[in-house]
C-alpha positions in Angstrom: 91.2 91.0 45.8 89.5 94.0 47.5 91.0 97.4 47.2 90.7 99.8 50.2 89.3 103.2 49.2 91.7 105.6 51.0 89.8 108.5 49.8 87.5 107.8 52.8 90.2 108.3 55.4 91.2 111.9 55.1 94.7 111.4 53.6 95.8 108.5 55.9 98.4 106.2 54.3 97.7 103.3 56.7 94.7 102.0 58.6 96.9 101.7 61.7 98.2 105.3 61.5 97.9 107.1 64.8 97.2 104.0 66.8 99.7 103.0 69.5 100.6 99.4 70.4 100.1 98.8 74.2 102.0 96.3 76.2 99.9 93.3 77.3 98.6 93.2 80.9 101.4 91.9 83.1 99.4 91.4 86.3 96.3 89.4 87.1 93.4 89.5 89.5 92.2 86.5 91.5 88.5 87.4 91.7 87.6 90.2 89.3 84.2 91.6 90.2 84.0 94.0 87.2 85.3 93.7 83.7 87.1 97.0 84.2 89.5 95.3 86.6 91.1 93.6 83.6 91.6 96.8 81.6 95.1 98.2 81.3 95.1 101.9 81.9 97.0 104.7 80.2 100.8 104.3 80.6 102.7 106.5 83.0 104.9 109.4 81.9 108.4 107.8 81.7 110.2 111.0 82.5 108.8 111.4 86.0 107.8 109.3 89.1 104.1 109.1 89.9 103.5 111.7 92.7 100.5 111.0 94.9 98.7 113.2 97.5 96.9 110.2 99.1 97.9 108.4 102.2 99.6 105.0 101.8 97.0 102.3 101.5 98.1 99.8 104.2 97.1 101.6 107.3 93.5 102.1 106.3 93.2 98.6 105.0 94.6 97.2 108.2 92.0 99.2 110.2 89.2 97.9 108.0 90.4 94.2 108.3 90.7 94.5 112.0 87.1 95.8 112.2 85.7 93.1 109.8 87.8 90.3 111.3 88.9 91.1 114.9 90.1 87.5 115.2 93.1 88.5 113.0 95.0 89.3 116.2 95.4 85.6 116.8 97.7 85.4 113.8 100.1 88.0 115.3 103.3 87.2 117.1 106.6 85.5 116.6 107.2 82.2 114.7 109.5 79.9 116.8 110.3 77.8 113.7 112.2 80.7 112.1 115.4 80.2 114.1 115.7 76.6 112.9 115.3 77.6 109.3 117.9 80.3 109.7 120.4 78.0 111.4 119.8 75.3 108.8 120.5 77.6 105.8 123.6 79.1 107.6 124.9 75.6 108.1 124.1 74.7 104.4 126.1 77.7 103.2 129.1 77.0 105.4 129.1 73.4 104.3 129.1 74.4 100.6 131.8 76.9 101.2 134.0 74.2 102.8 133.3 71.7 100.0 134.3 74.3 97.4 137.6 75.3 99.0 139.6 73.4 96.4 137.5 74.4 93.4 138.6 77.2 91.1 136.2 80.2 91.4 135.8 80.7 87.7 135.1 77.0 87.0 131.6 76.0 85.8 130.9 73.8 89.0 131.8 76.7 91.3 129.7 79.2 89.4 126.7 76.8 89.1 126.7 75.9 92.7 127.1 79.6 93.6 124.1 80.6 91.5 121.7 77.7 92.1 122.5 76.8 95.7 124.4 79.8 97.0 122.1 82.4 95.4 119.0 80.7 96.6 120.3 80.2 100.1 121.6 83.7 100.6 118.4 85.2 99.2 116.6 83.1 101.8 118.9 84.7 104.4 118.2 88.2 103.0 114.5 87.5 103.7 115.2 85.9 107.0 116.8 89.2 108.1 113.8 90.9 106.8 111.5 88.7 108.9 113.7 89.1 112.0 113.7 92.9 111.5 110.1 92.8 112.5 111.0 91.0 115.7 109.2 87.8 114.5 111.7 85.1 115.4 111.7 85.7 119.2 109.7 87.8 121.7 113.0 89.5 122.8 114.4 92.4 120.8 118.0 91.4 121.8 117.5 87.7 120.7 116.1 88.9 117.3 119.1 91.1 116.7 121.6 88.4 117.6 119.8 86.0 115.2 119.9 88.6 112.4 123.7 89.0 112.9 124.0 85.2 112.7 121.9 85.1 109.5 124.2 87.8 108.1 127.3 85.7 108.4 127.1 83.7 105.0 126.2 87.0 103.2 129.7 88.3 103.8 128.8 92.0 104.2 127.5 93.4 107.5 124.1 94.9 106.9 121.5 93.3 109.1 121.4 96.0 111.8 121.5 98.9 109.2 118.8 97.3 107.2 116.4 97.3 110.2 116.3 101.1 110.5 115.8 101.7 106.8 113.2 99.0 106.4 111.0 100.1 109.2 111.0 103.6 107.8 109.9 102.0 104.5 106.9 100.6 106.4 106.1 103.7 108.4 106.8 106.2 105.6 106.1 104.2 102.4 106.6 106.3 99.3 107.8 109.4 101.1 110.7 110.9 99.2 113.9 111.3 101.1 112.7 108.9 103.9 111.8 105.6 102.1 115.1 104.5 100.8 113.4 101.7 98.8 112.5 104.4 96.2 114.9 105.1 93.3 116.5 108.5 93.2 116.2 111.1 90.5 119.8 110.3 89.4 118.8 106.6 88.8 115.8 107.9 86.8 118.0 110.0 84.6 120.7 107.4 84.1 118.9 104.1 83.9 115.6 104.9 82.2 116.3 102.7 79.1 116.8 99.1 78.2 120.5 99.0 78.9 120.0 100.9 82.1 117.4 98.5 83.3 119.6 95.5 82.5 122.4 97.2 84.5 120.0 97.9 87.4 118.6 94.3 87.5 122.1 92.8 87.3 123.5 95.0 90.2 120.3 95.8 92.1 121.8 94.3 95.3 124.4 97.1 95.1 121.7 99.8 94.6 119.8 98.6 97.7 123.1 98.5 99.7 124.5 101.9 98.6 121.4 104.0 98.0 120.3 104.5 101.6 123.7 106.0 102.5 123.2 108.6 99.8 119.6 109.4 100.6 119.7 109.5 104.4 122.4 108.3 106.7 121.8 106.5 110.1 123.3 107.4 113.4 125.4 104.3 114.3 124.7 102.4 117.5 126.6 99.7 119.4 124.6 97.1 117.5 125.9 98.5 114.2 129.5 98.1 115.4 128.8 94.7 116.8 127.4 93.6 113.5 130.5 94.9 111.6 132.9 93.4 114.1 131.4 89.9 114.1 131.1 89.8 110.3 134.7 91.0 109.7 135.9 88.5 112.4 134.0 85.7 110.7 135.3 86.6 107.3 138.9 86.7 108.7 138.5 83.3 110.3 137.1 81.7 107.1 140.0 83.2 105.1 142.6 82.2 107.6 141.4 78.6 108.1 139.9 77.7 104.6 141.6 80.2 102.3 140.0 82.8 100.0 137.8 80.5 97.9 135.1 79.8 100.5 134.9 83.6 101.1 134.6 84.2 97.4 131.8 81.6 97.2 129.8 83.3 100.0 130.1 86.9 98.5 129.5 85.6 95.0 126.3 83.9 96.4 125.1 87.2 97.7 125.8 88.9 94.3 123.8 86.2 92.5 121.0 86.4 95.1 120.4 90.0 94.3 121.1 89.9 90.6 119.4 88.1 87.7 118.1 85.3 89.9 114.5 84.0 89.9 114.0 85.0 93.5 115.3 88.5 92.9 112.2 89.3 90.9 110.5 90.1 94.2 112.5 93.3 94.5 110.8 94.7 91.4 107.5 92.9 91.9 106.7 94.4 95.3 106.3 98.2 94.7 106.9 99.1 91.0 103.7 100.2 89.2 102.3 98.1 86.4 99.6 98.2 83.8 99.1 102.0 84.3 97.7 101.3 87.8 98.3 103.4 90.9 98.4 100.2 93.1 101.5 100.7 95.2 102.0 97.1 96.4 101.7 93.8 94.6 101.6 90.2 95.9 102.8 87.0 94.4 101.3 83.7 95.4 103.5 81.2 93.6 105.7 78.3 94.6 108.9 80.4 95.0 107.4 81.7 98.3 108.7 78.4 99.7 112.2 79.7 99.5 111.4 83.3 100.5 109.5 83.3 103.8 106.3 84.0 101.9 107.5 87.6 101.1 105.3 87.3 98.0 102.3 87.9 100.2 103.5 91.5 100.2 100.2 93.4 100.5 99.4 91.1 103.4 102.8 91.7 105.0 102.5 95.5 104.7 99.0 95.4 106.1 100.2 93.4 109.2 103.9 93.5 109.7 103.4 91.7 113.0 102.1 88.5 111.3 105.0 86.2 110.6 105.7 84.5 107.3 104.1 81.2 108.3 100.7 82.8 108.9 100.5 85.2 105.9 98.5 82.7 103.8 96.1 82.4 106.7 95.6 86.1 106.7 94.8 86.0 102.9 92.3 83.2 103.5 90.8 85.1 106.5 90.1 88.3 104.6 89.8 87.4 100.9 87.4 90.3 100.2 90.3 92.6 100.8 92.9 90.9 98.6 91.3 89.0 95.7 90.4 92.1 93.8 94.0 93.5 94.0 96.3 93.0 91.1 99.0 90.4 91.7 102.0 89.0 89.9 101.7 85.5 88.5 105.5 85.0 88.2 108.7 86.4 89.7 111.2 85.4 87.0 109.0 87.0 84.3 108.9 90.2 86.4 112.6 90.9 85.6 112.2 90.0 81.9 109.1 92.2 81.5 110.7 95.1 83.5 113.6 95.1 81.1 111.8 94.8 77.8 108.5 96.7 78.5 108.7 100.4 77.7 105.7 101.1 79.9 107.6 100.2 83.1 111.0 101.2 84.4 112.8 103.1 87.0 110.1 105.8 86.8 107.3 103.4 87.8 107.2 104.1 91.5 104.7 106.1 93.5 106.2 109.0 95.6 104.9 111.4 98.2 106.3 114.5 99.6 107.7 113.7 103.1 105.4 114.9 105.9 107.2 117.2 108.3 109.4 115.7 110.9 109.7 112.0 111.6 107.9 112.2 115.0 106.4 108.8 114.6 109.8 107.2 114.4 110.3 107.0 118.2 108.5 103.6 118.4 110.0 102.0 115.4 113.3 100.7 116.8 111.4 98.9 119.6 108.2 97.5 118.1 109.4 96.0 114.8 106.9 98.1 112.9 103.9 96.9 114.8 103.0 99.8 117.0 100.0 100.8 114.9 98.5 97.3 115.3 99.2 97.1 119.0 97.5 100.5 119.6 94.5 99.6 117.5 94.1 96.3 119.4 94.4 98.0 122.7 92.4 101.1 121.8 95.1 103.2 123.4 95.1 107.0 123.6 98.4 106.9 121.6 96.3 105.8 118.5 94.0 108.8 118.9 96.9 111.2 119.2 98.5 109.5 116.2 95.4 110.1 114.1 95.3 113.7 115.3 98.8 114.1 114.0 97.9 112.5 110.7 95.0 114.9 110.3 97.2 117.9 111.1 99.8 116.8 108.6 97.1 116.5 106.0 
């Protein structure tokens, strides 16, 4: 048996003294060019968000891809099949609600159906509304808004129209504090920055995403907001009046499960939380769960080109692999939630923020173009793009 001579170690009482145990790498890379791509970097300070002075990465990458692959414009435009998927899932949820009208809400069959079928279906409708928000179901703005309101029906809470304004700001002003309501607030950082807090956040994250925008920045209501509210409340009333309370409980419980500890809900955390000490602001996921989620896992691709519909995002990835295969991505959505809760190196603090740039002058196009104005201008080479770049340089 060998005896270690501790006289050679300056008073240390352990060979591991002073060494810190790092979390394993949580993300992966499809095509690492350098070994350094696999190295986990120093962890982020858990007491503060990561504040960046750089511009969000998607605009510059979109410009580079369009220069390298001008044929990418052929992928843009609405997806006609979307409306059939939406109507099919809405019909599925209404059918399940009718079938469960005589089942006790706290019974095991009710809860299992609500979690497995209802949670998956309503999460699919969450992402259908996300897709429709970018005007990708029809060419017409009005038709897209009507379909979004229909997709909203089984969710039970009117939010489709409100979501559009906040989500398009998330694209146009990603990471800008006080504008991008996808970002956690400082109050969330102070209250939820521990294991129990993260469990609470993941369990009720659908409520955080529903309530946070109203506290950060309110919207001015329009006729579409009131129409969304009226149709949803009327639908809920008719369901309650004709079928009783249990179908309505099923639909709302499905929405809760969809945004809680559900395998698909991992995408909420996967998309923009920072991992492995990296400053990469957006992460993709290329697994099988994209089948139920309108390919929202192709999230870098989606942010680069919001006018490319869900059905063609894999084609974008194949068209420009040199831009995507060196980016870190998540191999699993369910494990995202597990790792987020248990890993001390990631938490509410793991988001990149920027100071908001002056006024929101660019917002004038947002409500009409579905987040695609930049791409349209770049395709057309319009003077609007030049003036936009001038404004960007001035703000810098």
